[in-house]
Rosetta silent file (secondary structure, phi, psi, omega in degrees, C-alpha in Angstrom):
SEQUENCE: MNNFGRILIMTSVEAERDAILRGIESDSRIDVKLAGVGPISAGIQTAKALAADEYELVINMGIAGGFADKAEVGSLVIANEMVSADLGAESPEGFITLDELGFGASTRVEADGDLGEILLEAIKAAGISVRVGNILTLSTVTGTVETTSKLQHREPGALAEAMEGYGVAMAAKEFGLPVLEIRSISNPIGPRDRSAWRIKDALVTLESASKVIAEVL
SCORE:     score description
SCORE:     0.000 S_00000001
   1 L     0.000  -57.949  171.688   30.442   48.793  125.345 S_00000001
   2 L    49.403   53.038  179.337   31.172   51.542  122.807 S_00000001
   3 L   -77.547  -24.313 -174.579   31.648   49.261  119.797 S_00000001
   4 L   -95.222  155.312  168.739   30.812   51.985  117.332 S_00000001
   5 L   -80.876 -117.678 -174.058   32.679   55.001  116.151 S_00000001
   6 L   -87.429  139.525 -177.638   30.520   57.930  115.157 S_00000001
   7 E  -121.603  133.925  175.881   26.735   57.686  115.219 S_00000001
   8 E  -105.487  121.531  174.420   24.286   60.003  113.467 S_00000001
   9 E  -109.157  124.370  177.929   20.881   60.453  115.096 S_00000001
  10 E  -108.607  131.424  177.752   18.223   62.203  113.013 S_00000001
  11 E  -137.978  158.209 -168.107   15.099   63.598  114.631 S_00000001
  12 L   -82.337  -41.900 -172.991   12.350   65.789  113.271 S_00000001
  13 L  -128.487  166.092 -173.471   11.890   68.647  115.765 S_00000001
  14 H   -63.809  -36.035 -178.963   13.900   70.495  118.420 S_00000001
  15 H   -61.995  -38.664  176.778   12.023   69.062  121.427 S_00000001
  16 H   -68.100  -45.178  179.172   13.032   65.551  120.370 S_00000001
  17 H   -58.594  -44.097 -178.095   16.603   66.628  119.696 S_00000001
  18 H   -64.259  -39.223  178.147   16.877   68.282  123.107 S_00000001
  19 H   -63.964  -41.362  179.042   15.573   65.165  124.893 S_00000001
  20 H   -65.838  -42.727  178.892   18.121   63.000  123.075 S_00000001
  21 H   -62.134  -36.934  176.217   20.953   65.407  123.867 S_00000001
  22 H   -63.707  -37.137 -178.080   20.036   65.273  127.556 S_00000001
  23 H   -71.216  -43.412 -176.499   20.208   61.488  127.382 S_00000001
  24 H   -81.993  -14.835  179.830   23.553   61.154  125.611 S_00000001
  25 L    56.130 -119.220 -171.760   25.072   63.992  127.662 S_00000001
  26 L  -105.896   29.702 -178.614   28.587   64.734  126.426 S_00000001
  27 L   -72.523  106.645 -174.173   29.171   61.716  124.165 S_00000001
  28 L   -75.174  -10.097  178.159   31.217   63.226  121.353 S_00000001
  29 L   -74.277  -18.950 -169.625   30.758   60.160  119.148 S_00000001
  30 E  -110.089  124.570  172.225   27.098   60.981  118.604 S_00000001
  31 E  -104.718  134.825  177.774   25.751   63.824  116.459 S_00000001
  32 E  -116.467  116.763 -174.920   22.060   64.712  116.744 S_00000001
  33 E  -124.998  155.417  179.696   20.693   66.606  113.755 S_00000001
  34 E   -84.811  129.327  178.694   17.289   67.849  112.645 S_00000001
  35 L   -94.589  -16.296 -171.178   15.708   65.966  109.758 S_00000001
  36 L    81.221 -178.644 -175.587   12.628   68.156  109.462 S_00000001
  37 L  -101.709  132.022  176.968    9.107   66.779  109.170 S_00000001
  38 L    98.522  157.310 -173.537    8.169   64.153  106.603 S_00000001
  39 H   -68.367  -30.616 -178.103   10.104   61.548  104.606 S_00000001
  40 H   -69.464  -51.867  177.200   11.327   63.887  101.858 S_00000001
  41 H   -59.327  -41.621 -178.519   12.937   66.400  104.209 S_00000001
  42 H   -62.958  -41.944  179.068   14.278   63.556  106.345 S_00000001
  43 H   -65.286  -43.308 -179.608   15.905   61.854  103.383 S_00000001
  44 H   -63.985  -50.101 -176.484   17.475   65.065  102.117 S_00000001
  45 H   -66.847  -34.958  177.131   18.827   66.201  105.486 S_00000001
  46 H   -67.112  -44.328  178.650   20.180   62.746  106.324 S_00000001
  47 H   -61.409  -40.225  178.174   21.941   62.480  102.965 S_00000001
  48 H   -62.150  -43.720 -179.790   23.471   65.938  103.457 S_00000001
  49 H   -64.749  -39.548 -178.604   24.773   64.964  106.897 S_00000001
  50 H   -72.812  -29.741  177.354   26.227   61.690  105.600 S_00000001
  51 H   -74.530  -26.227 -174.979   27.902   63.425  102.669 S_00000001
  52 H   -88.120  -18.310 -175.119   29.501   66.000  104.971 S_00000001
  53 L  -152.839  169.925 -178.702   30.979   63.620  107.550 S_00000001
  54 L  -104.080  130.934  178.492   31.765   59.965  108.247 S_00000001
  55 L  -134.445  160.346  178.093   29.478   57.811  110.400 S_00000001
  56 L  -109.458  -14.466 -176.960   29.158   54.115  111.120 S_00000001
  57 E  -152.490  142.263  176.376   25.486   54.014  112.137 S_00000001
  58 E  -119.993  133.140  177.813   22.337   56.048  111.456 S_00000001
  59 E  -128.882  129.522  169.389   19.390   56.161  113.874 S_00000001
  60 E   -96.679  122.612 -178.734   16.052   57.879  113.382 S_00000001
  61 E  -129.905  153.767  177.198   14.570   58.764  116.776 S_00000001
  62 E   163.961 -168.161  176.606   11.548   60.679  117.973 S_00000001
  63 E   -95.347  164.854 -175.296    7.998   60.350  119.217 S_00000001
  64 E  -159.493  167.922  169.823    5.256   58.484  117.368 S_00000001
  65 E   -88.776  145.142  179.330    1.717   57.196  117.455 S_00000001
  66 E  -117.836  143.598  176.068    1.208   53.601  118.596 S_00000001
  67 L   -70.678  133.731 -177.910   -1.460   51.112  117.575 S_00000001
  68 L   -55.833  139.461  179.510   -3.802   50.362  120.475 S_00000001
  69 L    69.124    4.904  176.922   -3.026   47.133  122.374 S_00000001
  70 L  -118.867  -42.232 -179.344    0.322   46.886  120.545 S_00000001
  71 L  -140.239  105.401 -174.874    2.375   49.879  121.683 S_00000001
  72 L   -76.442  152.279  175.588    1.208   51.719  124.769 S_00000001
  73 L   -58.448  131.847 -178.714    1.679   55.429  125.346 S_00000001
  74 L    94.197  -10.124  178.515    4.998   55.982  127.130 S_00000001
  75 L   -91.142  177.410 -177.650    6.552   52.789  125.778 S_00000001
  76 E  -119.794  145.151  175.475    9.318   52.424  123.214 S_00000001
  77 E  -124.529  131.346  172.549    9.315   50.735  119.804 S_00000001
  78 E  -107.666  130.128 -174.023   12.394   49.511  117.932 S_00000001
  79 E   -78.467  137.647  161.872   11.802   48.915  114.235 S_00000001
  80 E   -79.619  -46.127  179.092   12.287   45.639  112.409 S_00000001
  81 E  -137.128  147.282  169.487   11.484   47.437  109.182 S_00000001
  82 E   -99.782  119.810 -170.241   10.828   51.026  108.163 S_00000001
  83 E  -119.819  122.155  174.188    7.810   50.873  105.844 S_00000001
  84 E   -79.723   95.558 -165.813    6.542   53.634  103.558 S_00000001
  85 L   -80.712  -12.141  179.945    2.902   52.747  104.102 S_00000001
  86 L  -118.392   18.164  178.308    1.277   55.227  101.699 S_00000001
  87 L   -97.558  106.614 -176.280    3.662   54.877   98.736 S_00000001
  88 E   168.105 -144.074 -177.666    1.784   53.007   96.024 S_00000001
  89 E  -143.103  147.281  172.776   -1.508   53.163   94.128 S_00000001
  90 L   -84.589  151.905  174.108   -5.193   52.901   94.851 S_00000001
  91 L  -149.693  164.006  177.386   -7.351   50.388   92.999 S_00000001
  92 L   -57.995  -26.111 -179.087  -10.956   49.141   93.217 S_00000001
  93 L   -88.127   -6.515  179.690   -9.548   46.047   94.953 S_00000001
  94 L   127.827 -171.836 -176.432   -7.614   48.098   97.496 S_00000001
  95 L   -74.071  138.135  176.796   -4.183   49.640   98.017 S_00000001
  96 E  -114.788  122.638 -178.173   -1.287   48.386   95.867 S_00000001
  97 E   -74.882  164.143  176.509    2.180   48.824   97.318 S_00000001
  98 H   -59.955  -36.945  178.157    5.162   50.003   95.315 S_00000001
  99 H   -60.375  -44.033 -177.365    6.614   46.499   95.636 S_00000001
 100 H   -72.013  -24.026  179.789    3.483   44.985   94.079 S_00000001
 101 H   -71.752  -20.663  174.842    3.459   47.516   91.233 S_00000001
 102 L    79.275   32.205  179.202    6.702   46.029   89.958 S_00000001
 103 L   -88.250    4.205 -179.566    8.743   49.201   89.500 S_00000001
 104 L    78.923   14.880  178.768   11.864   47.586   90.917 S_00000001
 105 L  -126.267  160.385 -176.600   11.676   49.632   94.127 S_00000001
 106 L  -125.958  147.641  175.668   10.576   48.726   97.628 S_00000001
 107 L   -90.645    8.357 -173.783    8.600   50.464  100.334 S_00000001
 108 E  -127.993  135.069  172.779   10.531   48.563  103.014 S_00000001
 109 E  -126.308  126.496  179.813   14.001   48.971  104.519 S_00000001
 110 E   -75.716  137.456  170.871   15.229   46.454  107.071 S_00000001
 111 L   -78.718  163.129  177.274   16.703   47.720  110.302 S_00000001
 112 L   -73.430  107.180 -173.593   19.923   46.190  111.595 S_00000001
 113 H   -65.197  -37.781 -178.936   18.553   43.210  113.511 S_00000001
 114 H   -65.281  -44.387  178.586   21.671   42.493  115.558 S_00000001
 115 H   -66.976  -38.438  177.699   21.908   46.053  116.837 S_00000001
 116 H   -60.129  -39.091  179.512   18.181   46.115  117.463 S_00000001
 117 H   -68.328  -40.409  177.485   18.483   42.996  119.624 S_00000001
 118 H   -60.050  -46.261 -179.769   21.369   44.480  121.609 S_00000001
 119 H   -67.885  -38.635  179.112   19.360   47.619  122.297 S_00000001
 120 H   -55.463  -49.803 -178.012   16.202   45.657  123.097 S_00000001
 121 H   -66.496  -39.966 -179.668   17.912   43.747  125.887 S_00000001
 122 H   -68.237  -39.636 -179.838   19.700   46.823  127.247 S_00000001
 123 H   -68.577  -39.654  175.210   16.534   48.946  127.223 S_00000001
 124 H   -60.153  -43.632 -178.733   14.585   46.177  128.977 S_00000001
 125 H   -63.417  -26.106  178.348   17.335   45.974  131.579 S_00000001
 126 L   -82.512    0.301  176.685   16.954   49.724  132.147 S_00000001
 127 L    83.671   18.396  179.736   13.301   49.177  133.076 S_00000001
 128 L   -98.531  131.671  176.328   11.790   50.755  129.960 S_00000001
 129 L   -68.458  122.938 -173.289    8.776   49.101  128.335 S_00000001
 130 E  -146.599  144.427  175.630    9.884   48.236  124.791 S_00000001
 131 E  -135.889  159.948  176.721    8.746   46.128  121.828 S_00000001
 132 E  -113.990  132.343  178.176   10.133   45.304  118.398 S_00000001
 133 E  -175.747 -179.359 -179.644    8.008   45.572  115.252 S_00000001
 134 E   -73.983  145.625  173.588    7.563   47.489  112.040 S_00000001
 135 E  -116.976  125.564 -178.125    7.235   51.270  112.107 S_00000001
 136 E   -84.701  141.682  170.463    5.195   52.871  109.335 S_00000001
 137 E  -106.803  125.114 -179.165    6.210   56.099  107.620 S_00000001
 138 L  -131.613  140.747  174.829    3.262   58.227  106.483 S_00000001
 139 L   -80.891  -21.437  176.089    3.102   61.681  104.952 S_00000001
 140 L  -120.477  119.584 -179.416   -0.381   62.113  106.428 S_00000001
 141 L   -65.139  136.229 -179.932   -0.876   61.229  110.085 S_00000001
 142 L   -64.824  135.091 -177.465   -3.724   58.780  110.643 S_00000001
 143 L  -139.988   12.401  178.878   -6.816   60.427  112.116 S_00000001
 144 L  -136.875  158.165  175.918   -9.753   58.074  111.609 S_00000001
 145 H   -64.139  -38.740 -177.701  -10.873   54.639  112.758 S_00000001
 146 H   -61.688  -48.454  179.901  -11.254   53.582  109.112 S_00000001
 147 H   -65.874  -39.605  177.465   -7.665   54.420  108.143 S_00000001
 148 H   -57.974  -45.710 -179.698   -6.327   52.836  111.336 S_00000001
 149 H   -63.265  -42.544 -179.735   -8.181   49.614  110.531 S_00000001
 150 H   -63.747  -42.678  179.355   -6.926   49.572  106.925 S_00000001
 151 H   -63.131  -43.177 -179.371   -3.318   50.085  108.023 S_00000001
 152 H   -66.051  -34.244  178.266   -3.524   47.307  110.599 S_00000001
 153 H   -68.537  -43.006 -178.450   -5.024   44.959  108.013 S_00000001
 154 H   -74.387  -33.361 -174.797   -2.303   45.746  105.444 S_00000001
 155 L  -128.848   72.631 -176.438    0.554   45.818  107.960 S_00000001
 156 L   -64.243  -20.178  178.956   -0.260   43.427  110.815 S_00000001
 157 L   -86.914    0.631 -177.557    3.342   43.556  112.044 S_00000001
 158 E   -80.430  138.200  176.848    3.283   47.336  112.516 S_00000001
 159 E  -108.281  -26.713 -171.660    3.391   48.754  116.039 S_00000001
 160 E  -150.997  166.198  174.359    3.695   52.492  115.366 S_00000001
 161 E  -135.807  144.142  175.185    3.574   55.228  112.755 S_00000001
 162 E  -146.796 -160.925 -171.028    5.678   58.347  112.243 S_00000001
 163 L  -127.655    0.282 -172.046    6.724   60.549  109.321 S_00000001
 164 L  -127.636  -20.288 -167.951   10.484   60.253  108.778 S_00000001
 165 H   -54.806  -46.144 -177.870   11.837   56.725  109.231 S_00000001
 166 H   -64.944  -38.384  178.226   11.704   55.533  105.627 S_00000001
 167 H   -64.154  -45.406  177.156   13.375   58.714  104.373 S_00000001
 168 H   -62.586  -43.445 -177.494   16.213   58.409  106.876 S_00000001
 169 H   -64.478  -39.462  179.277   16.557   54.703  106.124 S_00000001
 170 H   -65.604  -37.776  176.875   16.772   55.218  102.363 S_00000001
 171 H   -65.624  -44.729  178.643   19.558   57.767  102.824 S_00000001
 172 H   -61.331  -41.908  178.617   21.471   55.409  105.122 S_00000001
 173 H   -60.938  -40.159  179.686   20.992   52.585  102.615 S_00000001
 174 H   -61.413  -32.420 -179.669   22.363   54.782   99.826 S_00000001
 175 L   -94.598    5.303  176.944   25.547   55.271  101.876 S_00000001
 176 L    69.773   30.982 -175.580   25.782   51.583  102.787 S_00000001
 177 L  -110.673  147.339  173.453   25.262   52.167  106.512 S_00000001
 178 L   -66.267  149.813 -175.982   23.248   50.197  109.091 S_00000001
 179 E  -139.060  146.405  175.122   20.102   51.977  110.238 S_00000001
 180 E  -131.505  153.424  167.567   17.696   51.831  113.167 S_00000001
 181 E  -127.238  128.234 -177.772   14.433   53.577  113.975 S_00000001
 182 E  -129.537  124.087 -175.058   13.494   54.026  117.628 S_00000001
 183 E  -128.726  137.025  173.435   10.249   55.695  118.646 S_00000001
 184 E   -97.709  129.473 -171.717    8.709   56.714  121.954 S_00000001
 185 E   -83.546  120.999 -177.642    4.910   56.470  121.876 S_00000001
 186 E  -104.280  -17.766 -175.030    3.145   59.748  122.623 S_00000001
 187 E  -162.643  155.029  173.582   -0.424   58.941  121.533 S_00000001
 188 E   -76.601  145.511  175.825   -2.683   56.168  120.278 S_00000001
 189 L   -75.788  135.333  179.849   -3.234   55.980  116.509 S_00000001
 190 L   147.471 -155.385 -179.712   -6.796   56.827  115.501 S_00000001
 191 L   -52.708  134.744 -174.337   -9.194   59.764  115.721 S_00000001
 192 L   -66.181  115.272 -177.413   -7.266   62.940  116.511 S_00000001
 193 L  -139.520   95.988 -175.370   -7.658   63.626  120.232 S_00000001
 194 H   -62.057  -25.599 -179.473   -5.118   66.056  121.677 S_00000001
 195 H   -68.262  -17.930  179.975   -6.286   65.287  125.223 S_00000001
 196 H   -91.812   -5.328 -178.658   -4.899   61.760  124.797 S_00000001
 197 L   -75.929  139.217  177.955   -1.425   62.956  123.811 S_00000001
 198 L  -128.557   64.281 -173.317    1.354   62.455  126.366 S_00000001
 199 H   -66.401  -42.312 -179.834    4.216   64.234  124.646 S_00000001
 200 H   -60.144  -43.792  178.763    6.117   65.128  127.830 S_00000001
 201 H   -62.742  -40.794 -179.588    6.042   61.505  128.988 S_00000001
 202 H   -65.389  -36.579  178.641    7.191   60.336  125.564 S_00000001
 203 H   -69.043  -34.003  175.562   10.104   62.773  125.604 S_00000001
 204 H   -64.165  -43.351  177.696   11.179   61.479  129.024 S_00000001
 205 H   -63.029  -40.013  178.440   11.181   57.940  127.615 S_00000001
 206 H   -61.537  -41.625  177.959   13.163   59.176  124.601 S_00000001
 207 H   -62.251  -44.537 -179.602   15.748   60.725  126.922 S_00000001
 208 H   -64.210  -40.550  178.503   16.069   57.482  128.895 S_00000001
 209 H   -65.273  -37.564  179.507   16.481   55.436  125.713 S_00000001
 210 H   -63.532  -36.908  177.765   19.158   57.830  124.464 S_00000001
 211 H   -62.530  -41.178  178.322   21.150   57.279  127.643 S_00000001
 212 H   -64.536  -42.645  179.571   21.074   53.526  127.018 S_00000001
 213 H   -58.629  -45.906 -179.481   22.201   54.003  123.403 S_00000001
 214 H   -63.470  -31.654 -178.242   25.204   56.051  124.511 S_00000001
 215 H   -80.734  -31.996 -168.853   26.152   53.391  127.057 S_00000001
 216 H   -98.523  -39.535 -174.246   25.653   50.325  124.860 S_00000001
 217 L   -89.872    0.000    0.000   26.577   51.203  121.283 S_00000001
C-alpha cells in the first residue's frame, strides 16, 4: 500500500527496537528510535527526532501489561487514546484527572482512528490476535490488585498500560502529526510476578506487527 512517506517509530528499549527492525527489514521510509523509559524521556526524545527530520506519522511501539480478560499475553493492542492515567490530584473522594481540575490541559490524546482501523484489519488478516482500546501511560507500573481495580474503574475502556505513549503522543501533537500506539502484551497487569512474564513471545508478536505496518502503511 505504502501511502505514507516517512514514519517515525519510537520505542523504549533496545530489545523492542531490534524486534521492530527485524519486522520492517530494509524499509528506508521507517526510522526506529529509542525514546527511553517513561513519558518525560519519551516526549523529549520524540520531539528531538521530529525537530531534526520530517515525518508524516509517529508510532509508539513496544511491549506492555494487559488487563486480565481484556488483552491476553501474546496479543496486540492498538490504542484509541493514549491516556496519562496518573496525571492529576488525589482527593478524599478519589482521583481527579487533569481534565477535571480545569487547567486547560488534557490527559488524553486521540490516536488516528482511520489508520488504526486499517492496521486492525491488516493485523487480523495476518493471523495476529488484536484489539482496539485505550492504552494507559503510567510513571509507576501497576503492581497490586487494589491499583489494578482502581484503574479499571476509572478507565473502563483501557486494555493495557505502558510508560511512554502519552509522552510520544504529546510530541506528535505539538508537531501536528498523526500518532498511533501499538503494544504487544507481555504480562497481565496486577501483582508483580516475573514468572508470568512472556517477553520473548511479546517481542515475536511485535516483530510480526512491524512487518504488517511496513506492508500496509
